[in-house]
MARZAKOL-179430 format. One record per residue (C-alpha): y, z, x; residue number from 1. Coordinates in Angstrom, 2 decimals. Example, Ala and Ser with C-alpha at 12.3 -4.5 7.8 and 13.67 -1.06 7.14 Angstrom:
<atoms>
ATOM       yy       zz       xx  pos
ATOM    -4.50     7.80    12.30    1
ATOM    -1.06     7.14    13.67    2
</atoms>
This chain:
<atoms>
ATOM       yy       zz       xx  pos
ATOM    55.92   -34.84    78.32    1
ATOM    59.08   -35.41    79.85    2
ATOM    59.69   -38.26    77.60    3
ATOM    60.48   -40.85    80.08    4
ATOM    57.82   -43.11    78.77    5
ATOM    58.13   -44.67    75.40    6
ATOM    54.32   -44.13    75.09    7
ATOM    53.41   -40.72    73.77    8
ATOM    50.11   -38.74    74.44    9
ATOM    49.02   -36.38    71.64   10
ATOM    48.65   -32.77    72.50   11
ATOM    45.12   -32.99    70.86   12
ATOM    43.79   -35.63    73.32   13
ATOM    45.08   -33.87    76.45   14
ATOM    43.71   -30.59    75.29   15
ATOM    40.28   -32.61    74.68   16
ATOM    40.51   -34.61    77.94   17
ATOM    41.61   -31.86    80.28   18
ATOM    39.13   -29.08    81.33   19
ATOM    41.73   -26.57    82.03   20
ATOM    43.35   -27.04    78.86   21
ATOM    40.00   -26.64    77.12   22
ATOM    39.26   -23.07    78.82   23
ATOM    42.77   -21.64    77.80   24
ATOM    42.26   -22.99    74.10   25
ATOM    41.66   -19.77    71.57   26
ATOM    38.12   -19.98    69.64   27
ATOM    38.24   -21.37    66.04   28
ATOM    36.25   -17.95    65.25   29
ATOM    38.48   -15.77    66.97   30
ATOM    41.11   -17.44    64.89   31
ATOM    39.21   -17.00    61.70   32
ATOM    38.39   -13.53    62.28   33
ATOM    41.91   -12.42    63.25   34
ATOM    42.86   -13.94    59.79   35
ATOM    40.57   -11.58    58.10   36
ATOM    41.68    -8.59    60.03   37
ATOM    44.97    -9.47    59.15   38
ATOM    43.76   -10.15    55.40   39
ATOM    42.18    -6.75    55.56   40
ATOM    45.06    -4.76    56.79   41
ATOM    47.31    -6.06    53.99   42
ATOM    44.59    -5.31    51.57   43
ATOM    44.33    -1.77    52.92   44
ATOM    47.99    -1.70    52.94   45
ATOM    48.09    -2.87    49.16   46
ATOM    45.26    -0.24    47.85   47
ATOM    47.23     2.75    49.67   48
ATOM    50.05     2.19    47.10   49
ATOM    47.72     1.87    44.44   50
ATOM    47.32     4.70    41.51   51
ATOM    44.61     7.29    42.06   52
ATOM    43.82     9.79    39.29   53
ATOM    43.24    13.29    40.80   54
ATOM    40.32    15.11    39.35   55
ATOM    38.29    18.25    39.81   56
ATOM    34.68    17.83    40.43   57
ATOM    32.32    20.05    38.18   58
ATOM    28.80    20.63    37.61   59
ATOM    26.91    22.16    34.67   60
ATOM    24.46    21.59    32.10   61
ATOM    24.62    20.38    28.16   62
ATOM    25.13    23.21    26.00   63
ATOM    26.30    23.89    22.03   64
ATOM    29.59    24.43    21.42   65
ATOM    28.83    26.98    18.60   66
ATOM    26.95    30.23    19.62   67
ATOM    24.78    29.85    16.36   68
ATOM    23.63    26.53    17.63   69
ATOM    22.20    27.73    20.91   70
ATOM    18.81    28.64    21.23   71
ATOM    17.96    31.60    19.38   72
ATOM    15.63    34.56    19.88   73
ATOM    13.71    35.55    16.53   74
ATOM    12.93    39.47    16.99   75
ATOM    10.58    41.83    14.90   76
ATOM    12.64    43.77    12.78   77
ATOM     9.64    46.47    12.82   78
ATOM     6.85    47.07    14.94   79
ATOM     3.48    46.01    14.04   80
ATOM     0.38    43.84    14.93   81
ATOM     0.34    39.99    14.63   82
ATOM    -2.03    39.23    11.95   83
ATOM    -1.26    35.49    11.50   84
ATOM     0.72    32.85    13.05   85
ATOM     2.18    29.97    10.61   86
ATOM     3.79    27.59    13.48   87
ATOM     3.23    26.21    16.56   88
ATOM     5.73    25.45    19.79   89
ATOM     7.32    22.24    19.13   90
ATOM     7.17    22.30    15.33   91
ATOM    10.03    21.65    13.20   92
ATOM    10.86    24.64    10.59   93
ATOM    13.21    25.06     8.26   94
ATOM    15.20    28.10     7.30   95
ATOM    13.24    30.55     5.48   96
ATOM     9.88    29.10     6.59   97
ATOM     7.50    31.86     7.67   98
ATOM     6.72    32.19    11.21   99
ATOM     4.27    35.01    11.72  100
ATOM     2.85    37.53     9.74  101
ATOM     2.26    41.13    10.82  102
ATOM     0.61    44.09     9.59  103
ATOM     1.61    48.09     9.54  104
ATOM     0.90    50.47    12.55  105
ATOM     2.61    53.56    11.23  106
ATOM     0.75    56.07     9.14  107
ATOM     3.08    56.83     6.80  108
ATOM     3.07    53.36     5.31  109
ATOM    -0.55    52.75     5.12  110
ATOM    -0.94    53.77     1.23  111
ATOM    -1.12    50.08    -0.37  112
ATOM     0.27    51.94    -3.45  113
ATOM     3.33    53.71    -1.66  114
ATOM     6.07    51.85    -3.67  115
ATOM     4.54    52.61    -6.85  116
ATOM     4.65    56.51    -5.77  117
ATOM     8.04    56.12    -4.31  118
ATOM     9.06    54.75    -7.55  119
ATOM     7.47    57.69    -9.69  120
ATOM     9.49    59.96    -7.55  121
ATOM    12.53    58.40    -8.06  122
ATOM    12.02    58.54   -11.99  123
ATOM    10.73    62.02   -11.69  124
ATOM    14.00    62.66    -9.94  125
ATOM    16.02    60.93   -12.75  126
ATOM    14.49    62.60   -15.39  127
ATOM    15.21    66.15   -13.66  128
ATOM    18.72    65.22   -13.25  129
ATOM    19.23    64.16   -16.93  130
ATOM    17.54    67.54   -18.22  131
ATOM    19.72    69.30   -15.50  132
ATOM    22.95    67.45   -16.93  133
ATOM    21.90    68.53   -20.36  134
ATOM    21.56    72.39   -19.54  135
ATOM    24.99    72.18   -17.81  136
ATOM    26.58    70.32   -20.72  137
ATOM    25.10    73.03   -23.17  138
ATOM    26.43    75.94   -20.89  139
ATOM    29.55    74.30   -20.90  140
ATOM    29.62    74.36   -24.42  141
ATOM    27.98    77.90   -24.79  142
ATOM    30.88    79.41   -22.60  143
ATOM    33.81    78.97   -25.00  144
ATOM    31.71    80.24   -27.92  145
ATOM    30.77    83.30   -25.78  146
ATOM    34.46    83.42   -25.11  147
ATOM    35.44    83.31   -28.79  148
ATOM    32.63    85.71   -29.74  149
ATOM    33.76    88.35   -27.11  150
ATOM    37.39    88.11   -28.23  151
ATOM    35.90    88.98   -31.85  152
ATOM    33.85    91.61   -30.76  153
ATOM    36.49    93.09   -29.38  154
ATOM    39.19    92.54   -31.97  155
ATOM    36.52    94.30   -34.30  156
ATOM    35.82    97.21   -31.92  157
ATOM    39.37    97.56   -31.15  158
ATOM    39.96    97.92   -35.19  159
ATOM    37.23   100.48   -35.57  160
ATOM    38.87   102.68   -32.78  161
ATOM    42.20   102.35   -34.72  162
ATOM    40.61   103.29   -38.10  163
ATOM    38.57   106.22   -36.60  164
ATOM    42.04   107.45   -34.65  165
ATOM    43.90   107.30   -38.20  166
ATOM    40.86   109.16   -39.74  167
ATOM    40.77   112.02   -36.94  168
ATOM    44.63   112.31   -37.77  169
ATOM    44.01   112.63   -41.61  170
ATOM    40.96   115.10   -41.16  171
ATOM    43.24   116.99   -38.60  172
ATOM    46.14   117.04   -40.77  173
ATOM    43.62   118.36   -43.87  174
ATOM    42.18   120.93   -41.47  175
ATOM    45.30   122.42   -40.88  176
ATOM    45.94   122.61   -44.05  177
ATOM    43.01   124.36   -45.20  178
ATOM    43.32   126.81   -42.29  179
ATOM    46.99   127.50   -43.87  180
ATOM    45.44   127.71   -47.25  181
ATOM    42.31   130.30   -46.02  182
ATOM    45.25   132.41   -43.98  183
ATOM    47.23   132.74   -47.54  184
ATOM    44.07   133.61   -49.35  185
ATOM    43.37   136.07   -46.77  186
ATOM    46.66   137.73   -46.73  187
ATOM    46.55   137.73   -50.71  188
ATOM    43.00   139.58   -50.64  189
ATOM    44.50   141.85   -48.54  190
ATOM    47.35   142.76   -50.95  191
ATOM    44.87   142.53   -53.70  192
ATOM    42.40   145.28   -52.12  193
ATOM    45.54   147.55   -51.55  194
ATOM    46.62   147.10   -55.27  195
ATOM    42.72   147.69   -56.29  196
ATOM    42.71   150.68   -54.11  197
ATOM    45.53   152.45   -56.11  198
ATOM    43.99   151.00   -59.60  199
ATOM    46.96   148.69   -60.16  200
ATOM    44.63   145.73   -60.64  201
ATOM    41.05   145.48   -62.27  202
ATOM    37.77   145.09   -60.24  203
ATOM    37.68   141.32   -61.81  204
ATOM    40.72   140.27   -60.71  205
ATOM    39.95   141.85   -57.05  206
ATOM    36.65   139.66   -57.30  207
ATOM    38.32   136.79   -58.57  208
ATOM    40.51   136.97   -55.05  209
ATOM    37.59   137.55   -53.13  210
ATOM    35.71   134.43   -54.58  211
ATOM    38.95   132.23   -54.02  212
ATOM    38.73   133.53   -50.36  213
ATOM    35.41   132.33   -50.08  214
ATOM    36.16   129.28   -51.43  215
ATOM    38.80   128.62   -49.27  216
ATOM    36.95   129.48   -46.09  217
ATOM    34.42   127.00   -47.47  218
ATOM    37.20   124.02   -47.49  219
ATOM    38.60   125.23   -44.36  220
ATOM    35.01   125.08   -42.64  221
ATOM    34.15   121.63   -44.25  222
ATOM    37.65   120.38   -43.27  223
ATOM    36.62   121.60   -39.94  224
ATOM    33.36   119.91   -39.95  225
ATOM    35.21   116.71   -41.01  226
ATOM    37.67   116.80   -38.36  227
ATOM    35.09   117.36   -35.58  228
ATOM    33.02   114.60   -36.81  229
ATOM    35.81   112.17   -36.96  230
ATOM    36.53   113.04   -33.32  231
ATOM    32.98   112.21   -32.73  232
ATOM    33.47   108.98   -34.51  233
ATOM    36.37   108.14   -32.67  234
ATOM    34.97   108.82   -29.35  235
ATOM    31.76   106.71   -30.36  236
ATOM    34.09   103.76   -31.34  237
ATOM    35.73   104.00   -28.04  238
ATOM    31.89   103.92   -26.33  239
ATOM    31.47   101.04   -28.35  240
ATOM    34.44    99.34   -27.33  241
ATOM    33.81    99.36   -23.81  242
ATOM    30.02    98.73   -24.18  243
ATOM    31.24    95.61   -26.38  244
ATOM    33.48    94.54   -23.26  245
ATOM    30.75    95.12   -20.63  246
ATOM    28.03    93.25   -22.93  247
ATOM    30.14    90.06   -23.14  248
ATOM    31.16    90.19   -19.70  249
ATOM    27.73    90.09   -18.59  250
ATOM    26.78    87.47   -20.74  251
ATOM    29.65    85.34   -19.48  252
ATOM    29.05    86.28   -16.04  253
ATOM    25.47    85.00   -16.66  254
ATOM    26.15    81.86   -18.21  255
ATOM    28.74    80.98   -15.70  256
ATOM    25.74    82.01   -12.67  257
ATOM    23.63    79.63   -14.79  258
ATOM    26.20    76.87   -14.76  259
ATOM    26.42    77.12   -11.17  260
ATOM    23.07    77.31   -10.34  261
ATOM    22.21    74.31   -12.49  262
ATOM    25.26    72.53   -10.46  263
ATOM    23.88    73.44    -7.33  264
ATOM    20.45    72.15    -8.20  265
ATOM    21.95    69.08    -9.75  266
ATOM    23.67    68.29    -6.42  267
ATOM    20.33    68.94    -4.39  268
ATOM    18.75    66.78    -6.86  269
ATOM    21.24    63.79    -6.32  270
ATOM    21.01    64.45    -2.77  271
ATOM    17.20    64.06    -2.93  272
ATOM    17.33    61.34    -5.39  273
ATOM    19.50    59.34    -2.90  274
ATOM    16.91    59.83    -0.22  275
ATOM    13.91    58.98    -2.56  276
ATOM    16.08    55.50    -3.57  277
ATOM    16.78    55.38     0.26  278
ATOM    13.25    55.17     1.59  279
ATOM    12.02    53.14    -1.61  280
ATOM    14.81    50.68    -0.70  281
ATOM    13.65    50.82     3.18  282
ATOM    10.07    50.47     2.27  283
ATOM    10.99    47.56    -0.02  284
ATOM    12.75    46.06     3.01  285
ATOM     9.91    47.16     5.18  286
ATOM     7.41    45.05     3.44  287
ATOM     9.95    42.17     3.49  288
ATOM     9.96    42.47     6.91  289
ATOM     6.20    41.99     7.47  290
ATOM     6.98    38.19     7.37  291
ATOM     9.09    36.86    10.27  292
ATOM    11.17    34.01     8.66  293
ATOM    13.03    31.24    10.67  294
ATOM    16.75    32.17    10.56  295
ATOM    17.93    28.46    10.72  296
ATOM    16.33    25.16    10.76  297
ATOM    15.16    23.84    14.08  298
ATOM    12.61    23.62    16.33  299
ATOM    10.05    26.34    17.69  300
ATOM    10.71    26.17    21.78  301
ATOM     8.27    29.07    22.79  302
ATOM     6.30    31.56    21.26  303
ATOM     6.65    34.82    23.35  304
ATOM     3.88    36.59    21.88  305
ATOM     0.35    35.53    21.91  306
ATOM    -2.75    35.74    20.16  307
ATOM    -3.81    38.13    17.02  308
ATOM    -4.05    41.67    16.86  309
ATOM    -1.04    42.06    19.70  310
ATOM     1.18    45.00    18.99  311
ATOM     4.73    44.52    19.28  312
ATOM     7.56    46.81    19.37  313
ATOM    10.58    46.94    17.03  314
ATOM    13.12    44.61    18.42  315
ATOM    10.65    42.63    20.41  316
ATOM    11.29    38.55    20.52  317
ATOM     8.34    36.65    18.92  318
ATOM     9.79    33.15    19.20  319
ATOM    12.53    31.41    20.34  320
ATOM    14.22    28.68    18.08  321
ATOM    16.69    25.76    18.96  322
ATOM    18.86    24.59    15.93  323
ATOM    18.43    21.35    14.92  324
ATOM    21.69    19.71    14.84  325
ATOM    23.67    21.68    17.36  326
ATOM    27.36    20.55    18.03  327
ATOM    26.61    19.51    21.70  328
ATOM    29.09    20.46    24.64  329
ATOM    28.84    20.56    28.48  330
ATOM    29.39    23.86    30.05  331
ATOM    30.91    23.11    33.63  332
ATOM    32.14    25.30    36.20  333
ATOM    34.87    24.80    38.48  334
ATOM    36.29    27.03    41.43  335
ATOM    39.05    29.61    40.77  336
ATOM    41.57    27.57    42.84  337
ATOM    41.35    24.68    40.26  338
ATOM    41.50    26.56    36.87  339
ATOM    45.30    26.80    37.02  340
ATOM    45.49    23.02    36.79  341
ATOM    43.04    22.52    33.82  342
ATOM    44.50    22.80    30.44  343
ATOM    42.75    22.09    26.98  344
ATOM    42.67    18.62    26.04  345
ATOM    42.44    17.31    29.44  346
ATOM    39.90    14.43    29.81  347
ATOM    36.52    14.74    31.22  348
ATOM    34.20    11.91    32.80  349
ATOM    30.58    13.08    32.39  350
ATOM    27.52    11.86    33.93  351
ATOM    24.19    13.11    32.44  352
ATOM    20.99    13.28    34.39  353
ATOM    18.76    10.70    33.38  354
ATOM    21.15     8.35    32.49  355
ATOM    21.90     5.50    35.16  356
ATOM    25.66     5.66    35.81  357
ATOM    27.99     4.73    38.69  358
ATOM    31.00     7.16    38.76  359
ATOM    34.17     6.44    40.49  360
ATOM    36.05     9.66    40.52  361
ATOM    39.73     8.34    41.10  362
ATOM    39.52     5.11    38.96  363
ATOM    37.47     6.24    36.07  364
ATOM    38.27     2.63    34.40  365
ATOM    35.74     1.12    36.45  366
ATOM    33.01     3.97    36.11  367
ATOM    29.84     2.71    34.31  368
ATOM    27.40     4.69    32.37  369
ATOM    29.57     7.91    31.93  370
ATOM    30.49     9.25    28.86  371
ATOM    34.25    10.84    27.82  372
ATOM    34.80    14.37    26.97  373
ATOM    37.80    16.64    26.33  374
ATOM    38.31    20.30    27.72  375
ATOM    38.14    22.75    24.75  376
ATOM    37.73    26.27    26.19  377
ATOM    38.57    27.79    29.29  378
ATOM    36.95    31.32    30.07  379
ATOM    39.68    33.88    30.94  380
ATOM    37.27    35.79    32.98  381
ATOM    35.36    34.57    36.03  382
ATOM    31.59    34.00    36.34  383
ATOM    29.55    36.53    39.03  384
ATOM    29.66    33.69    41.54  385
ATOM    33.69    33.38    41.35  386
ATOM    33.64    30.20    39.48  387
ATOM    35.08    29.76    35.68  388
ATOM    33.11    28.39    32.76  389
ATOM    34.70    25.27    30.85  390
ATOM    33.39    23.81    27.65  391
ATOM    34.38    20.48    26.89  392
ATOM    33.29    18.22    23.70  393
ATOM    32.76    14.77    22.91  394
ATOM    35.49    12.23    23.18  395
ATOM    34.52     9.31    21.16  396
ATOM    37.99     7.83    20.98  397
ATOM    37.72     5.21    23.65  398
ATOM    33.99     5.61    24.78  399
ATOM    30.56     5.63    23.18  400
ATOM    29.18     8.65    21.38  401
ATOM    27.07    10.96    23.61  402
ATOM    23.35    10.32    23.63  403
ATOM    21.15    11.40    20.55  404
ATOM    18.35    12.03    23.32  405
ATOM    20.38    14.86    24.94  406
ATOM    18.83    18.17    25.16  407
ATOM    20.13    21.49    25.49  408
ATOM    20.22    22.66    29.41  409
ATOM    20.27    18.97    30.94  410
ATOM    22.19    18.97    33.98  411
ATOM    25.77    17.50    33.94  412
ATOM    28.18    16.32    36.66  413
ATOM    31.61    15.70    35.64  414
ATOM    35.15    15.03    36.91  415
ATOM    38.23    16.86    35.12  416
ATOM    40.85    13.99    35.34  417
ATOM    44.32    15.21    36.39  418
ATOM    47.75    13.07    37.06  419
ATOM    48.05    10.03    38.58  420
ATOM    49.20     9.46    42.67  421
ATOM    49.06     6.95    44.93  422
ATOM    45.90     6.49    47.11  423
ATOM    47.67     7.57    50.32  424
ATOM    49.05    10.75    48.98  425
ATOM    45.43    11.27    48.01  426
ATOM    43.85    10.68    51.17  427
ATOM    46.52    13.10    52.92  428
ATOM    45.86    15.80    50.53  429
ATOM    41.99    15.72    51.06  430
ATOM    42.42    15.64    54.82  431
ATOM    44.81    18.60    54.84  432
ATOM    42.43    20.47    52.21  433
ATOM    45.48    21.02    49.66  434
ATOM    44.74    20.90    45.86  435
ATOM    45.69    18.62    43.36  436
ATOM    49.51    18.76    42.85  437
ATOM    51.62    18.92    39.49  438
ATOM    55.23    18.22    39.13  439
ATOM    55.33    20.97    36.64  440
ATOM    53.39    24.05    35.56  441
ATOM    50.73    22.73    33.12  442
ATOM    50.79    23.88    29.36  443
ATOM    48.24    23.83    26.49  444
ATOM    49.70    20.34    24.90  445
ATOM    49.75    18.37    28.62  446
ATOM    46.16    17.10    27.98  447
ATOM    47.14    16.29    23.96  448
ATOM    50.32    14.48    25.37  449
ATOM    48.22    12.42    28.17  450
ATOM    46.05    11.26    25.45  451
ATOM    49.12    10.05    23.25  452
ATOM    50.49     8.18    26.06  453
ATOM    47.12     6.44    26.60  454
ATOM    47.20     5.26    23.16  455
</atoms>
């Protein structure tokens, strides 16, 4: 050991031969275990700095993205009694296929000739309306004729009044002239009487003068009679003028009254016709609703009414149909604290119930049996339990398409992927109960930008 001798002894030989050295020697298994521990520590230290994809766990179920693709209840538009079933549960039906036929239960629709009766009422009311329109048109044409006849008759009566007024004036003048002539004849007879008494004229001349006085008196009486008759005719002409005015006014008012009456009847008839037409159209539609048809192609899920003869009310659901080719989506529910971190376009890793899968949430690239999706819709209002609903559509860009065997309502487990962080940061976050972190506020384009970066 002090190297005094030129011959050396190997350390291994000494350790093998000397018992004390053999007791102090480290076992080989211990050295191997130490190496393993050092390797595991180095590996763990390396793992702590590996990237970890932050995610938000969610659960939900398979649904249809569009409302018209979701299970649909087919109601009875009218009340009635089930008479015949044309389908059974699980059967595929095309749009417009007959599902159920129902019978009438309201007494006012029992008449098998009801549509014919209603059509006759409509036709009769239409004929009455046409006749009323013809009467209205005749009255409208009659009124101008009456007004024209009234003007002509009034002009005729007024001319007659003027004529008799002139005649009164003429007869009055003639009467005054005859009166003057009579007075002159009377004065002359008085003078002739004096002359006759004195014997200056003969009896013949005196009698001639008397005769002339009698003639003058007769003419005066005739003139007076003519004058009085003219006055009476003038008064009759005035009365006739008033009578013509009253008569034609009555005729015009009567025609106008009849016109208004026909117009009122026409309005009521049109209202009744509209009511009859409405009832006729409603009855036609009601007859069509005796057959409950499939609103779209799909599968009959469940019959909610059973048997024959069962009475159903208006609006009662008869069957439930699932559309044939819905646009499938997953309906996920997340906590309210995670909603601000999710934006449309975020990637989702989905595990469907019944499909074997191994899902590693932080490293989605090593997951097996999962399917890809993209966040499409985020509800603005929370559910009664405080969670928020999210709809995700298939993303077949880097993943296989969703299985065709998926049924609406199947359970789903999913992880909504966020940003990448070191593993040590994720462990620290989980231990402290912090939410996933983001460098900046998310926007609607974050998910799309992340997808473009991956491409």
